[in-house]
C-alpha positions as CSV (number, residue, x, y, z in Angstrom):
1,M,-17.2,29.7,-12.3
2,Q,-17.2,27.4,-9.2
3,G,-18.3,27.5,-5.4
4,K,-20.9,28.9,-3.7
5,G,-19.9,33.0,-4.4
6,A,-19.1,32.3,-7.7
7,M,-22.8,30.6,-8.4
8,Q,-24.5,33.8,-6.8
9,K,-22.5,35.6,-9.2
10,R,-23.7,33.6,-11.9
11,I,-27.4,34.0,-10.6
12,H,-27.1,37.6,-10.1
13,A,-25.5,38.0,-13.9
14,L,-28.3,36.0,-15.0
15,R,-30.9,38.3,-13.3
16,E,-29.4,41.4,-14.8
17,L,-29.4,40.3,-18.0
18,R,-33.0,38.8,-18.0
19,R,-34.0,42.6,-16.4
20,L,-32.6,44.5,-19.7
21,L,-34.2,42.0,-21.8
22,S,-37.6,42.7,-20.2
23,R,-37.1,46.1,-21.0
24,S,-40.6,47.0,-23.2
25,E,-38.6,49.4,-25.5
26,F,-35.8,48.4,-27.4
27,P,-34.5,45.2,-25.3
28,P,-30.9,44.5,-26.5
29,V,-31.6,41.6,-27.7
30,E,-29.4,41.7,-30.8
31,A,-26.2,42.7,-28.9
32,A,-27.1,39.9,-26.3
33,L,-27.0,37.3,-29.5
34,K,-23.9,38.9,-30.7
35,A,-22.4,38.3,-27.3
36,G,-23.1,34.6,-27.5
37,A,-25.6,34.9,-24.8
38,V,-27.6,31.6,-25.9
39,S,-24.8,29.4,-25.5
40,L,-24.0,30.2,-22.2
41,L,-27.6,30.3,-21.2
42,V,-28.1,26.7,-22.4
43,Q,-25.0,25.8,-19.7
44,C,-27.1,27.5,-17.3
45,L,-29.9,25.1,-18.0
46,S,-27.7,22.1,-17.4
47,F,-29.2,19.3,-14.7
48,G,-28.3,19.7,-11.0
49,S,-28.3,23.4,-11.5
50,P,-29.8,25.4,-8.5
51,D,-33.9,26.2,-9.5
52,E,-33.1,30.1,-9.2
53,Q,-30.8,29.7,-12.1
54,L,-32.7,27.3,-14.2
55,L,-35.8,30.4,-13.8
56,E,-33.5,33.4,-14.8
57,A,-31.7,31.5,-17.4
58,A,-35.2,29.8,-19.0
59,W,-36.5,33.6,-18.7
60,C,-34.1,35.3,-20.5
61,L,-34.3,32.6,-23.2
62,T,-38.3,33.7,-23.2
63,N,-37.7,37.5,-23.4
64,I,-35.1,36.4,-26.6
65,G,-37.9,34.0,-28.5
66,A,-40.4,37.0,-28.1
67,G,-38.5,39.2,-30.4
68,R,-37.8,39.1,-34.6
69,P,-38.4,35.6,-36.1
70,E,-34.5,35.2,-36.6
71,E,-34.2,36.5,-32.7
72,T,-36.7,33.7,-32.0
73,K,-35.0,30.9,-34.4
74,S,-31.5,31.5,-32.1
75,L,-33.1,29.5,-29.4
76,L,-32.7,26.5,-31.7
77,P,-29.2,25.1,-29.5
78,A,-31.7,25.4,-26.0
79,L,-34.4,24.1,-27.1
80,P,-33.9,20.4,-25.8
81,L,-33.1,21.5,-22.4
82,L,-35.8,23.6,-22.2
83,I,-37.9,20.8,-23.2
84,A,-36.3,18.4,-20.7
85,H,-37.2,21.0,-17.9
86,L,-40.7,20.4,-18.5
87,G,-40.8,16.8,-17.0
88,E,-41.9,16.2,-13.4
89,K,-38.6,16.4,-11.6
90,S,-38.6,20.3,-12.2
91,S,-40.1,22.6,-10.2
92,L,-43.4,23.8,-11.1
93,L,-41.9,28.0,-11.8
94,V,-38.7,26.2,-13.7
95,A,-41.6,24.2,-16.0
96,E,-43.7,27.0,-16.4
97,Q,-40.9,29.7,-17.6
98,C,-39.5,26.6,-20.0
99,A,-43.1,26.3,-21.3
100,W,-43.6,30.0,-22.2
101,A,-39.8,30.2,-23.7
102,L,-41.2,27.0,-26.0
103,G,-44.7,29.1,-26.6
104,N,-43.1,31.6,-28.0
105,V,-40.9,29.7,-30.5
106,A,-43.8,27.9,-31.4
107,G,-46.0,30.4,-32.5
108,E,-43.3,32.0,-34.5
109,E,-43.4,29.5,-37.4
110,M,-44.6,26.2,-38.7
111,E,-40.5,24.5,-39.5
112,L,-40.0,25.6,-35.4
113,R,-43.3,23.6,-34.7
114,N,-42.0,20.6,-36.6
115,I,-38.9,21.0,-34.6
116,L,-40.4,21.0,-31.1
117,L,-42.5,18.1,-32.0
118,S,-40.0,16.0,-33.2
119,Q,-38.0,16.7,-30.1
120,G,-41.0,15.7,-28.1
121,A,-42.5,19.0,-26.7
122,L,-46.2,18.0,-27.2
123,L,-46.4,15.2,-24.5
124,P,-45.1,17.0,-21.3
125,L,-46.8,20.4,-22.2
126,A,-49.7,17.8,-22.2
127,R,-48.9,17.1,-18.9
128,M,-48.6,20.1,-17.7
129,L,-52.6,20.7,-18.1
130,F,-53.5,17.9,-15.5
131,P,-53.4,20.0,-12.3
132,N,-56.6,21.6,-11.6
133,K,-55.2,25.0,-11.3
134,G,-52.5,27.0,-11.2
135,S,-50.7,29.6,-13.6
136,S,-48.3,26.5,-14.9
137,V,-51.8,25.0,-16.3
138,K,-52.7,28.3,-18.3
139,T,-49.3,29.1,-19.7
140,A,-48.8,25.3,-20.9
141,A,-52.6,25.9,-22.8
142,W,-51.2,28.5,-24.3
143,A,-48.1,27.0,-25.4
144,L,-49.8,23.7,-26.6
145,S,-52.5,26.0,-28.6
146,N,-49.2,27.8,-30.6
147,L,-47.8,24.2,-31.1
148,I,-50.7,22.4,-32.6
149,K,-51.7,25.6,-34.7
150,G,-50.9,23.9,-38.1
151,P,-51.3,23.6,-40.6
152,D,-50.5,20.1,-40.1
153,S,-53.2,18.1,-38.1
154,R,-50.8,15.2,-37.0
155,A,-50.3,17.5,-33.6
156,A,-54.1,17.8,-33.0
157,T,-54.3,14.3,-33.6
158,E,-51.6,13.1,-31.4
159,L,-52.7,16.1,-28.1
160,I,-56.1,14.4,-28.0
161,K,-55.2,10.7,-27.8
162,I,-52.7,11.4,-25.1
163,D,-54.8,9.8,-21.9
164,G,-55.9,12.2,-19.4
165,V,-56.3,15.4,-22.2
166,L,-59.9,15.2,-22.8
167,D,-60.5,15.0,-19.1
168,A,-58.5,18.3,-18.2
169,I,-59.9,20.4,-21.4
170,I,-63.6,19.0,-19.8
171,R,-62.1,19.9,-16.0
172,H,-60.8,23.6,-16.8
173,L,-63.5,24.5,-19.4
174,G,-66.3,23.5,-16.6
175,K,-64.4,25.0,-13.4
176,A,-61.5,27.1,-14.3
177,D,-61.4,31.0,-13.8
178,D,-61.9,32.7,-17.2
179,E,-58.3,33.2,-17.4
180,L,-57.6,29.6,-17.7
181,A,-60.8,28.8,-19.7
182,T,-59.7,31.1,-22.6
183,E,-56.3,29.4,-23.0
184,V,-58.0,25.9,-23.0
185,A,-60.4,27.2,-25.1
186,W,-57.7,28.0,-27.9
187,V,-56.4,24.7,-27.4
188,I,-60.1,23.7,-28.5
189,V,-60.5,25.9,-31.7
190,Y,-57.1,24.3,-33.1
191,L,-58.4,20.8,-32.1
192,S,-61.6,21.2,-33.5
193,A,-60.4,23.3,-36.6
194,L,-57.4,21.1,-37.3
195,S,-58.2,17.1,-36.4
196,N,-61.2,15.6,-37.6
197,V,-60.0,12.6,-35.0
198,A,-60.4,15.8,-32.4
199,T,-63.6,16.8,-33.4
200,S,-65.4,13.5,-33.5
201,I,-64.0,12.7,-29.7
202,L,-65.2,16.7,-28.8
203,V,-68.5,16.3,-30.2
204,K,-69.2,13.1,-28.4
205,S,-68.1,14.6,-24.9
206,E,-69.0,17.0,-22.6
207,V,-67.6,20.0,-24.3
208,L,-70.5,21.2,-26.4
209,Q,-72.4,21.1,-23.6
210,L,-69.9,23.1,-21.7
211,L,-69.1,25.6,-24.3
212,V,-72.7,26.6,-24.2
213,E,-72.7,27.4,-20.7
214,R,-69.8,29.5,-20.9
215,L,-71.0,31.9,-23.5
216,S,-74.5,31.7,-21.7
217,T,-72.6,33.1,-18.4
218,S,-69.4,35.0,-19.1
219,N,-69.0,38.6,-20.2
220,S,-65.1,38.1,-21.0
221,L,-64.9,39.0,-24.4
222,Q,-61.0,37.4,-24.3
223,L,-62.8,34.3,-23.5
224,L,-66.2,34.4,-25.5
225,I,-64.1,34.8,-29.0
226,P,-62.6,31.2,-29.0
227,V,-65.4,29.6,-26.9
228,L,-67.6,30.9,-29.7
229,R,-64.7,30.0,-32.5
230,S,-65.0,26.6,-31.0
231,L,-68.7,26.0,-31.0
232,G,-68.5,27.0,-34.6
233,N,-65.8,24.5,-35.3
234,L,-67.4,21.9,-33.8
235,L,-71.1,22.1,-35.9
236,A,-69.3,23.4,-39.0
237,V,-68.1,19.7,-39.8
238,D,-70.9,18.1,-41.6
239,S,-74.6,18.4,-41.8
240,H,-74.3,14.9,-39.9
241,T,-72.9,16.7,-36.5
242,I,-75.8,19.3,-36.8
243,C,-78.4,16.9,-36.8
244,N,-76.7,14.9,-34.0
245,V,-75.9,17.4,-31.7
246,L,-78.6,20.4,-32.4
247,I,-82.0,18.0,-32.2
248,P,-85.2,20.3,-32.5
249,G,-86.6,20.1,-29.1
250,R,-83.8,19.5,-26.9
251,E,-82.5,22.0,-24.5
252,I,-79.2,22.4,-25.8
253,T,-80.2,23.3,-29.1
254,G,-82.4,26.1,-27.8
255,S,-79.4,27.4,-25.6
256,V,-77.1,27.2,-28.6
257,L,-79.7,29.6,-30.6
258,E,-79.9,31.9,-27.0
259,V,-76.4,32.5,-26.5
260,L,-75.9,33.2,-30.7
261,I,-78.4,35.8,-30.3
262,K,-76.8,37.2,-27.3
263,C,-73.8,37.4,-29.1
264,L,-75.7,39.5,-32.2
265,K,-76.6,42.0,-29.8
266,S,-73.0,42.4,-28.6
267,E,-71.5,45.6,-28.9
268,H,-68.3,43.8,-30.5
269,R,-68.0,43.4,-33.9
270,V,-65.9,40.1,-33.3
271,L,-68.5,38.3,-31.5
272,K,-71.4,39.6,-33.9
273,K,-69.3,38.0,-36.8
274,E,-68.4,34.6,-35.0
275,A,-72.1,34.2,-34.1
276,S,-73.4,34.9,-38.0
277,W,-70.6,32.3,-39.1
278,V,-72.0,29.6,-36.5
279,L,-75.2,30.5,-37.8
280,S,-74.7,29.9,-41.1
281,N,-73.3,26.8,-40.9
282,I,-76.4,25.7,-38.7
283,A,-78.6,27.3,-41.7
284,A,-76.7,25.2,-44.3
285,G,-78.2,21.9,-42.5
286,S,-81.5,20.5,-42.8
287,M,-84.9,22.2,-42.9
288,E,-85.6,21.9,-39.6
289,H,-82.3,23.8,-38.8
290,K,-83.3,26.1,-41.0
291,Q,-86.6,26.6,-39.6
292,L,-84.8,26.8,-35.9
293,I,-83.0,29.9,-37.3
294,Y,-86.0,31.5,-39.2
295,I,-88.5,31.2,-36.1
296,S,-86.2,32.5,-34.0
297,D,-85.3,36.3,-33.0
298,A,-81.9,35.8,-34.6
299,V,-83.8,37.0,-38.1
300,P,-84.8,40.3,-37.1
301,L,-81.1,41.5,-35.8
302,L,-79.4,39.7,-38.6
303,I,-81.6,41.9,-40.9
304,R,-80.7,44.9,-39.2
305,L,-76.9,44.0,-39.4
306,L,-77.0,43.3,-42.8
307,S,-77.7,46.9,-43.4
308,S,-75.9,48.7,-40.3
309,A,-72.7,46.3,-39.6
310,P,-69.2,46.6,-40.2
311,F,-68.7,45.3,-43.4
312,D,-66.9,41.5,-42.4
313,V,-69.9,41.1,-40.0
314,R,-72.4,41.9,-43.3
315,K,-71.1,39.4,-45.5
316,E,-71.1,36.7,-42.5
317,V,-75.0,37.6,-42.3
318,A,-75.6,37.5,-45.7
319,Y,-74.4,33.7,-45.9
320,V,-76.8,33.0,-43.4
321,L,-79.7,35.1,-44.7
322,G,-79.1,33.1,-48.1
323,N,-78.9,29.9,-46.5
324,L,-82.3,30.1,-44.9
325,C,-83.5,30.7,-48.8
326,A,-82.1,27.8,-50.4
327,A,-81.9,24.0,-50.1
328,P,-79.4,22.1,-51.9
329,D,-80.4,21.3,-55.7
330,E,-81.5,17.7,-55.7
331,S,-83.0,18.2,-59.5
332,G,-79.5,17.9,-61.0
333,E,-80.0,21.2,-62.8
334,G,-77.5,22.9,-60.7
335,K,-79.4,25.6,-59.2
336,P,-80.5,25.7,-55.2
337,K,-84.1,24.6,-54.4
338,L,-86.0,27.9,-53.4
339,L,-87.5,28.2,-50.5
340,V,-89.7,30.5,-51.2
341,E,-91.9,31.4,-47.9
342,N,-88.8,31.9,-46.6
343,L,-87.7,34.3,-49.1
344,V,-90.8,36.3,-49.7
345,S,-90.6,37.0,-45.6
346,L,-87.1,37.8,-45.8
347,V,-87.3,40.1,-48.7
348,G,-91.1,41.8,-47.2
349,K,-88.6,42.4,-44.0
350,G,-86.2,44.5,-45.9
351,C,-83.1,42.7,-46.6
352,L,-82.9,43.1,-50.4
353,P,-81.1,46.5,-50.2
354,G,-78.1,45.0,-48.2
355,F,-77.5,42.5,-50.4
356,I,-77.7,44.8,-53.7
357,D,-74.8,46.9,-51.8
358,L,-72.9,43.7,-51.5
359,V,-73.1,43.3,-55.4
360,R,-71.8,46.8,-55.3
361,S,-68.9,45.8,-53.1
362,A,-65.5,46.0,-54.2
363,D,-65.1,42.5,-52.6
364,T,-65.5,39.8,-55.3
365,E,-66.8,37.1,-52.4
366,A,-69.4,39.7,-51.2
367,A,-70.1,40.5,-54.7
368,R,-71.0,36.9,-55.4
369,L,-73.0,36.3,-52.3
370,G,-75.3,39.5,-53.5
371,F,-75.6,38.2,-57.3
372,Q,-76.5,34.6,-55.3
373,F,-79.3,36.6,-53.6
374,L,-80.8,38.3,-56.4
375,E,-80.7,35.6,-58.6
376,L,-83.2,33.8,-55.7
377,V,-85.1,37.0,-55.8
378,L,-85.0,37.1,-59.6
379,R,-86.4,33.7,-60.2
380,G,-88.3,32.8,-57.1
381,M,-90.8,35.6,-55.8
382,P,-94.2,35.2,-57.0
383,N,-96.1,36.8,-59.6
384,G,-93.0,37.9,-61.1
385,E,-92.2,40.5,-59.0
386,G,-88.9,39.8,-58.4
387,P,-87.3,42.3,-61.4
388,R,-89.8,44.8,-60.0
389,L,-88.1,44.6,-56.7
390,V,-84.6,44.6,-57.8
391,E,-85.4,47.5,-60.1
392,R,-86.7,49.8,-57.4
393,E,-83.5,49.4,-55.0
394,D,-81.4,50.3,-58.0
395,G,-80.3,46.6,-58.5
396,I,-80.0,46.9,-62.3
397,E,-77.4,49.6,-62.1
398,A,-75.4,47.7,-59.6
399,M,-75.4,44.7,-62.2
400,E,-74.2,46.7,-64.8
401,R,-71.3,48.0,-63.1
402,F,-69.9,44.3,-63.6
403,Q,-70.8,43.6,-67.4
404,F,-67.0,44.1,-68.5
405,H,-65.6,43.5,-65.0
406,E,-62.1,41.5,-65.2
407,N,-64.0,39.0,-62.8
408,E,-65.3,36.1,-65.4
409,D,-67.6,34.6,-63.1
410,L,-69.2,37.4,-61.7
411,R,-69.2,39.4,-65.1
412,N,-70.8,36.2,-66.7
413,M,-73.6,36.3,-63.5
414,A,-74.2,39.7,-64.1
415,N,-74.7,39.6,-68.0
416,R,-76.7,36.3,-67.7
417,L,-79.3,37.8,-65.0
418,V,-79.4,41.2,-66.7
419,D,-80.4,39.6,-70.1
420,M,-82.7,37.1,-68.8
421,Y,-84.8,39.1,-66.4
422,F,-84.1,42.8,-67.6
423,G,-84.0,42.2,-71.5
424,E,-86.0,43.8,-74.4
425,D,-89.3,42.7,-73.7
426,Y,-89.0,43.7,-69.8
427,G,-91.8,46.2,-68.8
428,L,-93.8,45.7,-72.1
429,G,-97.0,44.0,-70.8
430,E,-97.5,46.5,-68.0
């Protein structure tokens, strides 16, 4: 097709194809691929083509890339031109549509992410974060979170080192609307989950404070989930990080606990689970950090959640409560050091039945958590009252179910605890 009339016909045909491929039910992607659509669309992406043609061609490729894995892979011949149109010479609309198509490809699998990275997609997408606002910034952030999601950490490390990226993240997290802040928060999730370099840079910046502010002021579930996960990732790096960031008496420390308690009170299961996970990381830290949680309003909420929350939340809560009662072993005996005062208090507030319910669970991780807490109770409750308390809550029966269990670790734990605390001499002194 040549000439102005031919160009208009081409754009009209592209628009019709895009509308067909945009159908919510049964888009004819397979038929389009069999007809050779991708190679024709690649031709339509050639430089010098009018913006309307570039936009419609990229849009068609975006819809194809949203299909089944084999349909997404069919975009391979189009990737170099889609990346090229992310540049500053392209209109914002064209660049955004190309970013959307690339985000679909990146979200599919690691092999495709590696191809995109090898073809240079990271830098132009990162530069699209720099403007202060606009839907193109949001689309670029979404595409970047797909591109760096790993499991290889190199892309995340490379991204945080690009000049201007950290500044853009801080600016958008602080001032952007909820939708843009949500996509930027997902970028932080993958940066902090995959790259120690990125985490170190983020922790030393304003990001932690901005995450806390977003948690305290927003009611958007879509935003709160990645913000909470980012906070947890940054605090989970190591105890050194927690000690440097959450200093007792500092304003940010109180603010972090306040927003985590807010999330524990939420109606949303995922917020309760994520908040419990963050608290478990803090509770695994120093004695000062254990006490921060122990004396806070979080404890009564956690005890209630241990008995009433959905199963996945109860598991995370069990980690928090268990960490509050034990410190790392310094004696070399392999047993955690008991924090008796905390243990007595938490058992007195009614947490034991919740842990025994975990022992009864078919989930081996949950059962192990339950056994570990029962060991603390049996070993550490004053005046030898641990075995009586466990027996009163039918804990013996719960443990005996594991005496012939297929999991060797759980079987050994059960047999050792039953033999040690409920052997032949149990109850003779009464």
